[in-house]
DOVEXSE-702929 format. One record per residue (C-alpha): residue in three letters; chain; z, y, x. Coordinates in pm, 1 decimal, padded with zeros to 6 digits, always signed. Layout:
RODO   residuo   cadena         c3         c2         c1
RODO       ALA        A          Z          Y          X
...
This chain:
RODO   residuo   cadena         c3         c2         c1
RODO       UNK        A   +03352.6   +06508.0   -02291.3
RODO       UNK        A   +03188.0   +06184.7   -02395.8
RODO       UNK        A   +02898.0   +06098.6   -02622.6
RODO       UNK        A   +02933.9   +05799.3   -02850.1
RODO       UNK        A   +02611.2   +05650.6   -02985.9
RODO       UNK        A   +02672.4   +05389.6   -03252.6
RODO       UNK        A   +02384.8   +05176.5   -03380.6
RODO       UNK        A   +02495.5   +05045.5   -03721.6
RODO       UNK        A   +02356.7   +04883.0   -04032.6
RODO       UNK        A   +02204.8   +05143.8   -04267.4
RODO       UNK        A   +02440.9   +05045.4   -04548.6
RODO       UNK        A   +02742.0   +05112.4   -04321.6
RODO       UNK        A   +02641.8   +05455.2   -04187.0
RODO       UNK        A   +02799.6   +05653.0   -04473.0
RODO       UNK        A   +03130.4   +05468.0   -04429.0
RODO       UNK        A   +03125.2   +05527.2   -04052.3
RODO       UNK        A   +03047.7   +05897.5   -04100.7
RODO       UNK        A   +03331.5   +05926.7   -04353.7
RODO       UNK        A   +03567.7   +05744.7   -04115.3
RODO       UNK        A   +03476.0   +05984.5   -03834.6
RODO       UNK        A   +03525.5   +06283.6   -04065.7
RODO       UNK        A   +03868.3   +06158.1   -04174.5
RODO       UNK        A   +03961.2   +06099.6   -03808.5
RODO       UNK        A   +03879.0   +06466.1   -03736.1
RODO       UNK        A   +03522.8   +06439.6   -03605.7
RODO       UNK        A   +03292.5   +06600.8   -03865.2
RODO       UNK        A   +03003.6   +06676.7   -03626.6
RODO       UNK        A   +02772.2   +06375.3   -03633.0
RODO       UNK        A   +02397.9   +06341.5   -03580.1
RODO       UNK        A   +02230.4   +06060.1   -03774.3
RODO       UNK        A   +01891.2   +05917.1   -03680.9
RODO       UNK        A   +01701.1   +05633.6   -03849.1
RODO       UNK        A   +01591.6   +05381.4   -03586.0
RODO       UNK        A   +01447.4   +05030.3   -03567.3
RODO       UNK        A   +01512.4   +04761.1   -03314.4
RODO       UNK        A   +01643.5   +04416.5   -03246.2
RODO       UNK        A   +01928.2   +04257.1   -03058.1
RODO       UNK        A   +01982.6   +03933.4   -02871.5
RODO       UNK        A   +01866.9   +03732.6   -03172.2
RODO       UNK        A   +01517.2   +03887.1   -03133.5
RODO       UNK        A   +01501.2   +03991.0   -03496.7
RODO       UNK        A   +01529.7   +03793.8   -03817.5
RODO       UNK        A   +01319.3   +03493.9   -03916.6
RODO       UNK        A   +01257.1   +03426.3   -04285.9
RODO       UNK        A   +01036.7   +03123.9   -04334.0
RODO       UNK        A   +00729.8   +03170.1   -04114.5
RODO       UNK        A   +00775.4   +03547.2   -04087.9
RODO       UNK        A   +00972.6   +03708.0   -03803.8
RODO       UNK        A   +01100.4   +04061.0   -03854.5
RODO       UNK        A   +01152.2   +04186.9   -03501.7
RODO       UNK        A   +01205.9   +04552.6   -03589.7
RODO       UNK        A   +01510.0   +04582.2   -03813.9
RODO       UNK        A   +01618.6   +04915.7   -03964.6
RODO       UNK        A   +01940.1   +05067.0   -03826.9
RODO       UNK        A   +02107.9   +05407.6   -03813.9
RODO       UNK        A   +02213.4   +05571.4   -03487.8
RODO       UNK        A   +02517.0   +05796.8   -03521.9
RODO       UNK        A   +02586.2   +06034.0   -03233.7
RODO       UNK        A   +02915.3   +06216.1   -03183.9
RODO       UNK        A   +03055.1   +06409.9   -02887.0
RODO       UNK        A   +03433.0   +06413.0   -02846.0
RODO       UNK        A   +03686.3   +06510.7   -02578.7
RODO       UNK        A   +03758.5   +06232.1   -02326.5
RODO       UNK        A   +04112.7   +06196.8   -02460.7
RODO       UNK        A   +03981.8   +06128.1   -02813.9
RODO       UNK        A   +03749.7   +05840.8   -02719.4
RODO       UNK        A   +03977.8   +05565.2   -02848.2
RODO       UNK        A   +04042.0   +05742.3   -03180.9
RODO       UNK        A   +03671.5   +05796.3   -03248.3
RODO       UNK        A   +03585.3   +05444.0   -03132.7
RODO       UNK        A   +03846.8   +05298.4   -03366.9
RODO       UNK        A   +03705.6   +05496.6   -03661.8
RODO       UNK        A   +03359.4   +05355.1   -03592.9
RODO       UNK        A   +03471.6   +04995.8   -03537.8
RODO       UNK        A   +03686.8   +04992.0   -03852.2
RODO       UNK        A   +03397.7   +05107.0   -04070.8
RODO       UNK        A   +03085.8   +04949.1   -03915.5
RODO       UNK        A   +03163.3   +04578.5   -03956.5
RODO       UNK        A   +02986.5   +04397.2   -04239.7
RODO       UNK        A   +03288.9   +04172.3   -04294.1
RODO       UNK        A   +03646.3   +04144.8   -04167.6
RODO       UNK        A   +03535.9   +03937.6   -03867.9
RODO       UNK        A   +03198.6   +04108.8   -03830.1
RODO       UNK        A   +02865.7   +03933.6   -03779.9
RODO       UNK        A   +02544.5   +03940.8   -03578.3
RODO       UNK        A   +02346.7   +04256.3   -03645.9
RODO       UNK        A   +02647.8   +04482.1   -03707.1
RODO       UNK        A   +02535.0   +04698.7   -03415.9
RODO       UNK        A   +02631.9   +04832.9   -03075.6
RODO       UNK        A   +02827.4   +05128.8   -02944.1
RODO       UNK        A   +02728.8   +05311.8   -02625.4
RODO       UNK        A   +02961.2   +05559.4   -02454.2
RODO       UNK        A   +02833.4   +05808.8   -02195.7
RODO       UNK        A   +02984.9   +06094.1   -01997.8
RODO       UNK        A   +02856.8   +06441.5   -02093.0
RODO       UNK        A   +02826.3   +06695.6   -01811.3
RODO       UNK        A   +02744.8   +07010.2   -02009.0
RODO       UNK        A   +02706.1   +07128.7   -02370.3
RODO       UNK        A   +02545.5   +07453.3   -02486.1
RODO       UNK        A   +02523.8   +07616.3   -02829.2
RODO       UNK        A   +02158.0   +07698.2   -02897.6
RODO       UNK        A   +02218.2   +08007.6   -03112.0
RODO       UNK        A   +02440.4   +08185.9   -02857.3
RODO       UNK        A   +02351.8   +08013.6   -02532.9
RODO       UNK        A   +02724.6   +07975.1   -02471.9
RODO       UNK        A   +02846.8   +07683.7   -02264.7
RODO       UNK        A   +03113.8   +07480.5   -02441.3
RODO       UNK        A   +03403.7   +07336.9   -02246.6
RODO       UNK        A   +03532.7   +07091.6   -02509.2
RODO       UNK        A   +03422.2   +07017.1   -02864.9
RODO       UNK        A   +03687.0   +07124.9   -03114.0
RODO       UNK        A   +03849.8   +06884.4   -03353.0
RODO       UNK        A   +03889.3   +06988.3   -03716.8
RODO       UNK        A   +04257.6   +07071.8   -03656.3
RODO       UNK        A   +04178.2   +07292.2   -03355.3
RODO       UNK        A   +03911.6   +07482.6   -03551.0
RODO       UNK        A   +04160.1   +07550.6   -03832.1
RODO       UNK        A   +04408.9   +07693.9   -03582.9
RODO       UNK        A   +04148.2   +07913.2   -03408.3
């Protein structure tokens, strides 16, 4: 399993979440965050805003689904067709173990929407 953490513009988070849902990944955690990238914030006149608001979307998917989930995020997170500075970053990490809190059960793979319907 892999964890995808996407830092996106706040105005794009709903579109990214919808894109993930339509791609079969409804389970997403959304966290409001602030930060800055290589540009060290945004300068307007004499004022520098070095902590810009973003949304972090976190989704865990099977290894084999990485490219599908990544595509859903990339297609929906850009602020324009070509994209621009400040559109965000995507971090992908390997997940060793996942447990359900309510049951304590260890999960072997997260289920896609289609797999849950068949179960």
